[in-house]
Structure formats: structure tokens, C-alpha cells
C-alpha positions as CSV (number, residue, x, y, z in Angstrom):
1,M,-19.4,8.7,13.0
2,D,-18.5,12.0,11.9
3,K,-18.5,13.1,8.1
4,S,-15.1,12.5,7.3
5,M,-14.8,9.3,8.4
6,E,-17.9,8.4,6.6
7,I,-16.7,9.6,3.4
8,I,-13.3,8.0,3.8
9,D,-15.4,4.7,4.6
10,L,-17.0,5.0,1.2
11,L,-13.7,5.7,-0.8
12,C,-11.9,2.7,0.7
13,E,-14.9,0.7,-0.4
14,N,-14.8,2.5,-3.9
15,S,-12.6,5.4,-5.4
16,R,-14.7,5.7,-8.1
17,L,-17.9,7.2,-6.1
18,T,-18.4,10.8,-7.5
19,E,-19.4,13.5,-5.1
20,K,-23.4,13.4,-6.1
21,Q,-23.1,9.4,-5.2
22,I,-21.7,9.8,-1.8
23,A,-24.0,12.4,-1.1
24,T,-26.9,10.3,-2.2
25,I,-25.5,7.8,0.2
26,T,-24.6,9.8,3.4
27,G,-27.6,12.4,2.7
28,F,-24.9,15.2,2.9
29,S,-25.1,17.8,0.4
30,E,-22.9,17.6,-2.6
31,E,-21.4,21.1,-1.7
32,E,-20.6,19.2,1.8
33,V,-19.3,16.2,0.3
34,K,-17.1,18.4,-2.2
35,N,-15.6,20.9,0.5
36,T,-14.9,17.9,3.0
37,M,-13.1,15.7,0.1
38,K,-11.1,19.2,-0.5
39,S,-10.1,19.5,3.0
40,L,-9.0,16.1,3.4
41,E,-6.9,16.1,0.4
42,D,-5.4,19.1,1.5
43,K,-4.5,17.8,5.1
44,K,-2.7,15.1,3.3
45,V,-5.5,12.5,4.6
46,L,-6.7,11.4,1.2
47,L,-3.5,10.6,-0.9
48,K,-4.7,9.2,-4.0
49,Y,-7.7,7.6,-5.4
50,T,-6.2,3.9,-6.7
51,T,-7.8,0.8,-8.3
52,L,-6.8,-2.7,-7.3
53,V,-5.9,-4.8,-10.4
54,D,-5.3,-8.6,-10.8
55,W,-2.3,-8.6,-13.0
56,E,-2.8,-12.4,-13.4
57,K,-5.5,-11.7,-16.1
58,T,-3.7,-8.9,-17.9
59,D,-0.6,-9.2,-20.9
60,R,1.5,-7.1,-18.1
61,E,4.3,-9.4,-16.5
62,V,4.2,-7.8,-12.6
63,I,6.6,-9.5,-9.9
64,T,6.1,-8.2,-6.5
65,A,8.9,-8.9,-4.0
66,L,8.5,-7.8,-0.1
67,I,11.9,-7.2,1.4
68,D,12.7,-7.3,4.7
69,V,15.7,-4.6,5.7
70,R,17.6,-4.5,8.6
71,V,19.0,-1.3,9.2
72,A,21.5,0.8,11.6
73,P,19.7,3.5,12.7
74,Q,21.3,7.1,12.3
75,Q,22.2,9.4,15.1
76,G,19.3,12.0,14.9
77,H,17.3,10.1,12.0
78,G,16.6,6.6,13.3
79,F,15.2,4.9,10.5
80,N,14.1,8.0,8.8
81,K,16.9,8.6,6.4
82,V,17.5,5.1,4.9
83,A,13.6,4.5,4.8
84,H,13.1,7.8,2.9
85,R,16.2,7.1,0.6
86,I,14.7,3.9,-0.2
87,C,11.2,5.7,-1.4
88,Q,13.0,7.6,-3.9
89,Y,13.0,4.3,-6.1
90,E,10.5,3.8,-8.8
91,E,10.2,0.1,-8.1
92,V,9.5,0.5,-4.6
93,K,5.8,0.9,-4.0
94,S,5.4,0.9,-0.3
95,V,8.0,1.0,2.6
96,S,7.0,0.7,6.3
97,L,8.7,0.5,9.9
98,I,8.0,-2.7,11.3
99,S,8.4,-4.3,14.5
100,G,10.7,-7.6,15.2
101,T,14.2,-8.8,13.7
102,Y,13.7,-6.5,10.3
103,D,13.3,-2.6,10.8
104,L,11.6,-2.0,7.4
105,S,9.4,-3.8,5.2
106,V,9.6,-2.9,1.4
107,E,7.5,-3.7,-1.2
108,V,8.7,-3.8,-4.9
109,E,7.4,-4.6,-8.2
110,G,9.7,-5.4,-11.6
111,K,9.0,-7.4,-14.7
112,T,11.2,-10.4,-13.6
113,M,12.5,-11.8,-10.5
114,K,16.0,-11.1,-11.8
115,E,15.0,-7.4,-12.1
116,I,14.2,-7.5,-8.5
117,A,17.2,-9.5,-7.2
118,L,19.2,-6.9,-9.1
119,F,17.5,-4.2,-7.6
120,V,18.2,-5.3,-3.9
121,A,21.9,-6.3,-5.1
122,E,23.0,-3.1,-6.9
123,R,20.8,-0.2,-5.4
124,L,19.2,-1.2,-1.8
125,A,21.7,-3.2,-0.4
126,P,24.6,-1.0,-0.6
127,I,22.8,1.7,0.7
128,E,24.4,3.4,3.8
129,G,23.0,2.2,7.2
130,V,21.7,-1.4,5.5
131,L,22.5,-4.2,7.0
132,S,21.2,-6.9,5.3
133,T,18.1,-7.9,3.4
134,T,15.7,-11.0,3.0
135,T,13.6,-11.0,-0.3
136,H,10.3,-12.9,-0.4
137,F,8.8,-13.1,-3.9
138,V,4.9,-13.1,-4.1
139,L,4.0,-16.2,-5.8
140,K,0.3,-15.8,-5.5
141,R,-2.2,-13.3,-4.3
142,Y,-5.4,-14.8,-2.6
143,K,-6.6,-11.4,-1.0
144,K,-5.8,-7.8,-1.0
145,D,-7.4,-4.8,0.5
146,G,-10.1,-6.9,1.4
147,V,-11.0,-8.3,-2.1
148,F,-10.1,-12.0,-2.8
149,Y,-8.6,-12.7,-6.3
150,E,-10.1,-15.9,-6.8
151,E,-13.7,-16.1,-8.7
152,G,-16.4,-17.3,-6.4
153,Q,-14.3,-17.0,-3.4
154,N,-15.9,-15.1,-0.7
155,D,-15.5,-14.7,3.2
156,K,-16.1,-17.9,5.0
157,R,-15.2,-17.2,8.4
158,L,-17.7,-18.0,10.8
159,V,-19.4,-15.6,13.0
160,V,-18.3,-15.8,16.7
161,T,-21.4,-14.9,18.9
162,P,-21.1,-15.1,22.9
């Protein structure tokens, strides 16, 4: 495994690791780690260092919805123009081009279901090129980014061996 991928894998597991901790784990010098991380940031490989929060255990109300969007591709732009327009809204957390019946998958967050419904009706659906939407509200999270949300829960998959 090359140096960059080893550092990326460690940061994916724990973005709070310091350069010194990464150096200790990998055996690279702190300077190598610092330079590699800087290079990865400059190349936009490392985009952001994040924290995964279980909002159910906080005082903040956060409702998440996954919205499937059908789009009419535009000459010379395909789906990109509409996708970039959708990305501009603060409520939008992610936009992905997907295969299947729909073209884009949009993840949004709001304080209430009504707030998200109004966002879809008043801001998302009227965008030129958007043909239809289907909204799915997340009722409960069980696992995200490899992390189980329920205490005491662990990966109980059976190991398959030949």
C-alpha cells in the first residue's frame, strides 16, 4: 500500500489523528505525513475532516431526507448543470448521479418534515430540467460510514471461507 493510501485509510477511521499519531502508526516521519497530507489537500483528495453525530442524542432536531430526482439531460451539459444548481442550496448535504429510474440522489437536512417538503415543492421541483422527485424521510439510522448507531451493536456477519 502506498503512503498516501495508508494515511487516507487511517483518517477515514479517525479524522482526529494528529500528524504525530499517524507517523507513529505508519512508521513515516512527521514531516512525510505533513507533506503527504498537504499534497492530498492541495489535490482535493482530502476535502474535509468530519465528525459523525447521532443527532437523536442531542437537543437539535435534524430531519434527513433522501430525494430521488428525474432530470432531463441538457445538451452539452448532461445532468451536471442541474446537479450543480441543486448543490447550491444550504439544505443539500450531498448530490450523486445514480443509475436506475432516477438520475440524481439528493440528501437534505432540515428541522422538520414540513421544512423539507417546502424545500422540495418551492425550490427543488421548479428547477428547469427537473422532471419529478420522490422524497424518502429517514426514520431511523442503524449504521452510517461503517459505524453502528445502537449501543452494543457490532458487526455480526458471518465470515465466509472457502
